[in-house]
C-alpha positions in Angstrom: 110.3 126.6 90.6 110.7 123.3 92.2 107.5 122.0 93.9 107.0 118.9 95.9 103.6 117.5 96.8 103.1 114.7 99.1 100.0 112.4 99.0 98.8 109.2 100.5 98.6 110.0 104.2 95.7 109.1 106.4 94.5 107.0 109.3 95.7 103.4 109.4 95.5 100.7 112.0 98.6 99.4 113.7 100.1 96.5 111.6 98.7 97.9 108.4 100.3 99.5 105.4 100.3 102.9 103.8 101.9 104.2 100.6 103.1 107.8 100.4 104.0 109.5 97.2 106.1 112.6 96.5 105.4 114.2 93.2 108.0 116.6 91.9 107.6 119.4 89.3 109.2 122.6 88.2 112.5 121.3 87.1 114.6 118.5 85.8 115.5 116.3 88.6 118.4 114.3 87.2 121.1 114.6 89.8 118.8 115.2 92.7 118.2 113.2 95.8 114.8 112.9 97.3 114.3 112.2 101.0 111.5 111.6 103.4 111.4 113.0 106.8 108.8 113.0 109.6 107.9 115.1 112.6 105.8 114.0 115.5 104.2 116.5 117.8 106.8 117.9 120.2 109.7 116.2 118.5 112.3 117.2 116.0 112.0 116.4 112.3 113.8 113.1 111.7 115.2 111.4 108.7 113.2 108.4 107.3 114.6 107.5 103.8 116.4 108.9 100.8 116.9 107.8 97.1 118.4 109.2 94.0 115.8 110.6 91.6 116.9 108.0 89.1 115.7 105.3 91.6 119.2 104.2 92.6 120.8 104.0 96.0 117.8 103.7 98.3 118.6 104.1 102.0 116.3 103.7 105.0 117.0 104.9 108.5 118.3 101.9 110.5 115.3 101.9 112.9 112.9 101.6 110.0 114.6 99.0 107.9 112.5 95.9 107.3 109.2 97.9 107.5 109.7 100.9 105.2 110.9 101.0 101.6 111.6 103.8 99.2 111.4 103.7 95.4 110.8 105.7 92.3 107.5 105.3 90.5 108.2 106.1 86.9 104.5 106.1 86.0 103.7 108.8 88.6 107.0 110.6 88.3 107.1 110.3 92.1 109.2 108.9 94.9 107.2 106.4 96.9 107.5 105.6 100.6 105.9 102.2 101.4 105.2 101.8 105.0 104.4 98.3 106.2 103.7 96.9 109.7 103.1 100.4 110.9 103.3 101.2 114.6 101.7 103.8 116.8 105.1 105.6 117.0 105.0 106.1 113.2 102.3 108.7 113.7 103.7 112.0 112.3 103.6 114.6 109.6 105.6 113.2 106.7 107.6 115.5 104.4 109.5 114.9 101.2 112.4 117.0 100.4 114.9 117.4 97.5 118.4 118.5 97.1 120.9 118.5 94.2 123.7 116.1 94.7 124.5 113.3 97.0 122.0 111.6 99.3 121.8 113.2 102.8 120.1 112.5 106.1 120.3 115.9 107.6 117.3 118.2 107.5 119.6 121.2 106.8 121.0 119.6 103.7 117.7 119.9 101.7 116.7 122.9 99.7 113.1 122.1 98.7 110.3 120.8 100.9 106.7 119.8 100.5 103.9 120.8 102.8 103.7 117.3 104.4 101.0 114.6 104.7 99.7 113.4 108.0 100.0 109.8 109.0 98.0 108.6 112.0 98.3 105.1 113.3 95.5 103.8 115.6 95.5 100.9 117.9 
């Protein structure tokens, strides 16, 4: 059974950095795409970034390019979301998700989800 576990969330000051990790287990993930999404209170869940499990074809939401990067950490067997120059509006519950096949930006396209890790940005 596929399991995704996020880690690395916490409290960070505006302008700082945070590194989130998504560890996957319970299957072989070759051919999978792993995405990050976030959901702020009262808002819909939104796409953040996606990458092939192999580490290829990273894609970041246009509004986050230049501040967020996504990569594969082979040592941790995890997908990492590096958040730099964070802003107050980055405060949200961050989820990782996995799907077999091509990268996707839609919430509905993903079959497996983690429980989320909270990121809170303070002024």
